[in-house]
C-alpha positions as CSV (number, residue, x, y, z in Angstrom):
1,X,5.4,16.3,15.5
2,X,6.6,16.3,19.1
3,X,3.1,15.5,20.3
4,X,2.9,12.6,17.8
5,X,6.3,11.3,18.9
6,X,5.3,11.3,22.6
7,X,2.0,9.5,21.7
8,X,3.3,6.9,19.3
9,X,6.8,6.5,20.6
10,X,8.4,4.8,17.6
11,X,11.9,3.3,18.1
12,X,13.0,5.0,14.8
13,X,11.6,7.8,12.7
14,X,12.5,8.7,9.2
15,X,11.9,12.3,8.2
16,X,12.0,13.9,4.7
17,X,11.7,17.3,3.1
18,X,13.3,19.2,6.0
19,X,13.9,22.3,3.8
20,X,16.6,24.0,6.0
21,X,20.2,23.8,7.2
22,X,19.5,23.7,10.9
23,X,18.1,20.6,12.5
24,X,16.7,20.8,16.1
25,X,18.7,17.9,17.5
26,X,18.5,19.2,21.1
27,X,14.7,19.3,21.0
28,X,14.5,15.6,20.0
29,X,17.2,14.6,22.5
30,X,15.0,15.9,25.2
31,X,12.3,13.5,24.0
32,X,14.7,10.6,24.1
33,X,15.9,10.5,20.5
34,X,19.3,10.9,19.0
35,X,19.3,12.3,15.5
36,X,21.3,12.2,12.3
37,X,20.4,14.7,9.5
38,X,21.5,15.6,6.0
39,X,20.3,19.1,5.3
40,X,20.2,21.6,2.4
41,X,19.2,25.2,2.3
42,X,15.5,25.6,1.4
43,X,15.3,22.2,-0.3
44,X,15.2,18.5,0.4
45,X,16.8,17.2,3.6
46,X,16.4,13.9,5.4
47,X,16.9,12.8,9.0
48,X,16.7,9.7,11.2
49,X,15.6,9.9,14.8
50,X,16.4,6.8,17.0
51,X,15.9,5.7,20.6
52,X,18.9,3.4,20.1
53,X,22.6,3.9,19.1
54,X,23.0,4.8,15.4
55,X,25.9,4.3,13.1
56,X,25.9,6.4,10.0
57,X,27.1,4.5,6.9
58,X,26.5,7.1,4.1
59,X,24.8,10.4,3.5
60,X,24.9,10.2,-0.3
61,X,23.6,7.8,-2.9
62,X,26.4,6.5,-5.1
63,X,26.6,6.7,-8.8
64,X,26.8,10.5,-9.3
65,X,29.6,12.5,-7.6
66,X,28.1,15.7,-8.8
67,X,24.7,15.2,-7.1
68,X,24.6,17.5,-4.1
69,X,20.9,17.0,-3.2
70,X,20.2,16.0,0.4
71,X,18.0,13.0,-0.4
72,X,19.7,9.9,1.1
73,X,20.8,8.7,4.6
74,X,21.9,5.2,5.4
75,X,22.4,4.2,9.0
76,X,22.6,1.0,11.0
77,X,20.4,0.6,14.1
78,X,20.4,-2.6,16.1
79,X,21.8,-4.5,13.2
80,X,19.2,-3.2,10.7
81,X,20.3,-1.1,7.7
82,X,17.8,1.7,7.7
83,X,17.8,3.8,4.6
84,X,15.9,7.1,4.5
85,X,15.2,8.5,1.0
86,X,13.4,11.5,-0.5
87,X,13.1,10.5,-4.1
88,X,12.9,13.3,-6.7
89,X,9.4,14.5,-7.7
90,X,10.3,14.7,-11.4
91,X,7.7,17.2,-12.6
92,X,7.2,18.3,-15.3
93,X,7.4,15.2,-17.4
94,X,10.0,15.4,-20.1
95,X,12.1,17.9,-18.3
96,X,15.6,17.6,-16.8
97,X,13.9,17.1,-13.4
98,X,12.1,14.0,-14.8
99,X,15.4,12.7,-16.3
100,X,17.1,13.2,-12.9
101,X,14.3,11.3,-11.2
102,X,14.8,8.3,-13.4
103,X,18.5,8.4,-13.1
104,X,18.2,8.6,-9.3
105,X,16.0,5.5,-9.3
106,X,18.5,3.7,-11.5
107,X,21.2,4.5,-9.0
108,X,19.0,3.4,-6.1
109,X,18.3,0.1,-7.8
110,X,22.0,-0.5,-8.3
111,X,22.6,0.2,-4.6
112,X,19.7,-2.0,-3.5
113,X,21.0,-4.8,-5.7
114,X,24.3,-4.6,-3.9
115,X,22.6,-4.9,-0.6
116,X,20.7,-8.0,-1.8
117,X,23.8,-9.7,-3.0
118,X,25.3,-9.1,0.4
119,X,22.0,-10.5,2.0
120,X,21.8,-7.5,4.4
121,X,18.8,-6.8,6.6
122,X,17.7,-3.6,4.8
123,X,14.7,-1.3,5.2
124,X,14.4,1.5,2.6
125,X,11.7,4.0,3.6
126,X,10.6,7.5,2.8
127,X,8.9,9.6,0.2
128,X,9.3,7.7,-3.1
129,X,7.2,10.1,-5.1
130,X,5.9,7.1,-7.1
131,X,2.3,5.8,-7.3
132,X,3.0,2.1,-7.8
133,X,-0.4,1.0,-9.1
134,X,-3.7,2.4,-10.1
135,X,-5.1,1.1,-6.8
136,X,-2.7,3.5,-5.1
137,X,-4.6,6.6,-6.1
138,X,-8.2,7.8,-5.8
139,X,-8.6,8.6,-9.5
140,X,-5.9,7.5,-12.0
141,X,-7.1,9.7,-14.7
142,X,-6.2,12.7,-12.6
143,X,-2.6,11.7,-12.5
144,X,-1.8,10.4,-16.0
145,X,0.2,13.5,-16.8
146,X,2.1,13.6,-13.5
147,X,5.7,12.4,-13.1
148,X,4.6,10.3,-10.0
149,X,2.3,8.1,-12.3
150,X,4.4,7.7,-15.4
151,X,5.2,4.2,-16.7
152,X,9.0,4.8,-16.4
153,X,9.2,5.4,-12.6
154,X,6.5,2.8,-12.0
155,X,8.6,0.2,-13.9
156,X,11.6,1.2,-11.9
157,X,9.6,0.8,-8.6
158,X,8.6,-2.7,-9.8
159,X,12.2,-3.4,-10.5
160,X,13.0,-2.9,-6.8
161,X,10.4,-5.5,-5.9
162,X,11.8,-7.9,-8.5
163,X,15.2,-7.6,-6.8
164,X,13.5,-9.3,-3.8
165,X,12.3,-6.4,-1.7
166,X,8.8,-6.4,-0.2
167,X,6.4,-3.4,-0.2
168,X,5.5,-3.6,3.5
169,X,2.1,-2.0,3.3
170,X,0.9,-3.8,0.1
171,X,2.1,-7.2,1.4
172,X,-0.2,-6.9,4.4
173,X,-3.1,-5.2,2.5
174,X,-3.2,-6.9,-0.9
175,X,-5.8,-5.6,-3.3
176,X,-7.1,-3.0,-0.9
177,X,-7.9,0.4,-2.3
178,X,-8.5,3.7,-0.5
179,X,-5.2,3.6,1.5
180,X,-3.2,6.8,0.9
181,X,-0.3,8.7,2.4
182,X,-0.7,12.0,0.7
183,X,-3.6,14.3,0.1
184,X,-3.5,17.7,-1.6
185,X,-4.6,20.8,0.4
186,X,-7.1,21.8,-2.2
187,X,-10.8,21.0,-2.8
188,X,-11.1,19.0,0.5
189,X,-9.0,16.2,-0.9
190,X,-8.4,14.7,2.6
191,X,-12.0,14.9,3.6
192,X,-13.1,13.1,0.5
193,X,-10.1,10.7,0.6
194,X,-8.8,11.8,-2.8
195,X,-5.3,10.8,-2.2
196,X,-2.3,8.8,-3.4
197,X,0.1,6.3,-1.8
198,X,3.7,7.5,-2.4
199,X,5.4,6.9,0.9
200,X,6.7,3.3,1.2
201,X,8.8,0.9,3.2
202,X,10.7,-1.7,1.1
203,X,12.1,-4.6,3.1
204,X,14.8,-7.1,2.2
205,X,13.9,-10.8,2.6
206,X,15.7,-10.9,6.0
207,X,13.3,-8.2,7.3
208,X,10.2,-9.1,5.3
209,X,9.9,-12.4,7.3
210,X,9.9,-10.3,10.5
211,X,7.1,-8.0,9.2
212,X,4.3,-7.8,11.8
213,X,2.3,-4.8,10.9
214,X,2.2,-1.8,8.6
215,X,-0.3,1.0,9.0
216,X,-0.9,4.6,7.8
217,X,-1.7,6.9,10.7
218,X,-4.1,9.5,9.2
219,X,-4.8,11.2,12.6
220,X,-2.1,13.9,12.1
221,X,-3.6,14.8,8.7
222,X,-6.8,15.9,10.6
223,X,-5.0,18.5,12.7
224,X,-4.8,22.2,11.9
225,X,-2.0,23.1,9.5
226,X,-1.0,19.5,9.0
227,X,1.6,18.1,6.6
228,X,0.1,16.9,3.3
229,X,1.6,13.5,4.1
230,X,0.6,11.0,6.8
231,X,3.0,8.9,8.7
232,X,3.4,5.3,7.8
233,X,4.5,2.9,10.5
234,X,6.1,-0.6,10.3
235,X,6.4,-3.0,13.2
236,X,8.9,-5.9,13.1
237,X,9.0,-9.0,15.2
């Protein structure tokens, strides 16, 4: 990751699935980034790295006081409300985990609706664990029993768009298939581009009009021992 940071030099980086209580803030500070992290032992965890001053607004998604999962981080950077999420996976379908996923998405929609009413410049990014459309996976029939592809989370994702948010990548690549952010480690999925698009940036209208570019950087996925996700980058005017 440090090599990628030094090469791409993003102003802000959203990280998910940290899986640990310790976050190497000093390491990233040496590279010019201040960091804010919400951690959890062995599970979940999100962090924001920034080359600019950062104000932390919230480390928890509202609507469930008993939810202790480290999945949400809301900060303000240069006037932009940047929200980093690690949405629940939800597998297996029909389980308590799936119900939690749907409830979490309902809570997220309620929060995003509030931001829209306030007309804030909001960017919600991260691992949504939702395949929005058939075009967002290599072979839909391979995913019909997976929580990421079920009609309920897909409908909730569409609800976020109906609130007025823009899927940054899809807005700039309408109707284009073969663009994915996740590939399994098995059966040479990456080599054959058998992937899914589950990492997204949703922009409020104030930011959508500033959208300049959105790309998926597949180069890190070619490295030895890579993440199964590829970074997705958004450029704003």
